[in-house]
N, C-alpha and C positions, 0 to 999 in steps of 0.2 A: 560562313557565320558559324561560329562555335556555340552550341547550346548544350548546356548539362543540366541534369536533374538532380534535385536534392530532396532526399527522402527525410522527412521530419516525423519523428515518433513522439505522440503526446502521452502524458502519464497523468492519470487521475490519482493523485497521492491518496491514500487511504483505501483505495478499491483494491484490497488483497484479492479478492476472488475474481476480478476481471469482468463484472457483470454491468459496469458502467455507473454503478451508484456507490456511495459511501454509506454503509448501513451495519447493522449488528452481525450480519452475514460475514463482514470482513473481520470483525473481531474473532468470531468462531473459526474462520479460514486460517488466521494467524495461530490461535491456539491449537488447531489440529496440525498444522505444520510444524509446530515446535515440539508436539508430544510424539508425531510419528510421520516425518517428511517423506518417507517412501510411499505411504498410503495416501497422504494429502499433500501433494506438492501445491506450491503457490502459483497461480497463473502470472502473476507480476510481482518478482521480487522489488523492482524499483517502485512500485505502487504501495507495497507493504512498508517499506522502510520510511515511516512517517517522520523521523527526525534526521535523516540522510546521514546516519553514521556508518552506513555500509554493512549493516547487519540488521537481520530481522528477528526481533525478540519480545519479550512481554511488554516492554516499553512501548513498543509501537501499537500492540493491542490496547493498551491503556489510553494512549494518545487518541485512538479512534473512539473509544468509549467516552473520553472526556470531551471531545469534539462534538459528538452526537448529543450529549448532554449538556451542551453550551459552556463547558467549563475550559474550553480551548477554542481561540478564534480560527486558528488554522495550523497548518503544518510547517516545519522547517523553521519557524520563528520562535522556538520554544526558549 
């Protein structure tokens, strides 16, 4: 019998600092990363890229902010 293992990585979109929650700390994490990525690396680039365009920029931070304030229902469906 041939058995194989499959590894599945889950991503919480918006959780830029990797703490398991989407909150204002994630907005700060993106801002810090964009101002000095050598001092403030992102824990999860995939989580920080809220619009799935392949880059992390201020738009992603604004998306998280808008999500937290009820102005955005979710990510990737912008």
